[in-house]
N, C-alpha and C positions, 0 to 999 in steps of 0.2 A: 504494500500500500504506500502511495506517495502522499506526502503532506504538502499543502500549499502554505507558504509562510507570508504573512502580511502584517502591516502595522495595525494595531488595535485602534478602535474608536470608542467613543462613549457607549455606543450600543453593545459593546463587548464586555462591559463592566461585570455583569453577572458571571460570565465565563472566567474572567480574570479573578473574581472573588473565589470561584470554585478551585482554580489552580492554587491560589494562595492558601486556602483552607487545607487542600490536600498536602501541600508542601509543609505547612505548619504541623499537620497531624503526623507526617513522617518524622518530624523532629520532636514530637511530643509537646509542641507549643499549644497554649490555650488561645489561639487567635480567634477573634470574633470579627467577621467581615464588617467593615464600616463603609457602606456604599457611598455615604456622603463624602467621606475622605477620598475615596477613589475618584468620585466625580470631581471633587475639588482638584485633585492631582491632574486630571485631564484639562481643567480650566486654567491651570497656572500658565499664563502666557509666557512664552519663551523660556520655559523651565528646562528644556532639553531632555525631559523624560520621554523615552521612546519605549513603547511596549510592543512586543512581537508575539503573534499567535501562529501556531502551526496547527493545521486542521485538514480534514477531508471536507467534502461538501456538507456532511452532517455531523462530524465527530471532532471535538476538540482533542488535540494530542499534546502539544507542547506550548510553552510560554516563557518569555523572558522580559524583564523590566530593566531598562538600562538608563544611564545618565552619563553625560560627558564629565570628564575629570581633567581640569587644567593642571598640567605638570610644568609649572612656571620655571622650575630649576632645570628643566630639560628643553624649554622652549617648544613644548608640544602639548597636544591634547590627546587624552586616552579615553576609552569607553569603559565604564565600570558596569559589569553585569550584576545588578543588585539582587535580583531574584531570577532563578532558572529552574524550570520544572518540566518534567514529562510525566503524564499520568502513568501510574504503575503498570497498567495492562499493556502499555506501549514501550516500556523500557527494554533495552537490549536489542532493538530492531533498527537502530541507526537514525532515529528521529532527533535525538539530542545532537548528534554530530551534524545533521542537516541544518538544525537551528543555529548552531555555533558557526557553521560555514556561511550561512546567510548573514549573521551579525558581523562576521569578519569582513565580508564583502561590503556591507553597508558602511562599516567604520572606515575601511580603506578609501572608499569613494569620498569620504568626508575628511580625508587626510589625517586620520587619527593614528597615533604611533603604536598603540598597544591596546589589548583587552586585559582587564583585571577581573578577577572573581575570587570569592572566598567561600569557605565551608566551615561548618562546626568542626572543632578539633576531634570530636568523637565520631564524626561521620566519615570514616575511612573509605567506604565504597564510593562516595561522591568525590572525595579527593582523588581516588584512583581513576575515576571517570574523567576528571579534568586533565589529569596527566595523559590519559589515552587520547584526548582531544588535541593534545599538543601544547598545553600550558606547562610552565615550569614553576616549581615552588619558589617563592621569594622569601627572603629573611625579613620577617616582621612578625610581631606577636600573633599567634593564631595560625590558621591554615589559609594562606593567601597565595594566589597564583597569577602569573603574567604570561601573556602571549604577545611577543613583538609582531608588528605588522609592517609589511613593506607597502608603502603608499604608491599610487600611480605617479608617473613623472608629470611634472607641471607642463602645461601646453606651451 
């Protein structure tokens, strides 16, 4: 099955809330979806928050919420993947890698220098997944990962 990846809209907030609830449940968090907060996040003009959804015509599969991260000491801008989730029944089938590849391409086109992501220290399976995707562990408190990007040449 192939997923289509697109940027989310306000109409997708219930699906986004489902992804976040599933992700929180995976970590044992007591997350309560606050739809007003999610709507507000989409209303933040020029926030830079970009949400991606992977789906078939009828089935949500994957999700990522990202935001740019100015790396002033490097004269660069990177993209932080704040939330990343694949529904459990679709894990191990390549959908997560497809979503990461889409996000990499999206960030490269915007001349970003790297992707960053983190995981709970206790979540070793997710850490191993990020390493398989091509991220490398960076030295900073916790479990943080970086993937450098080659950006297209300037015209």
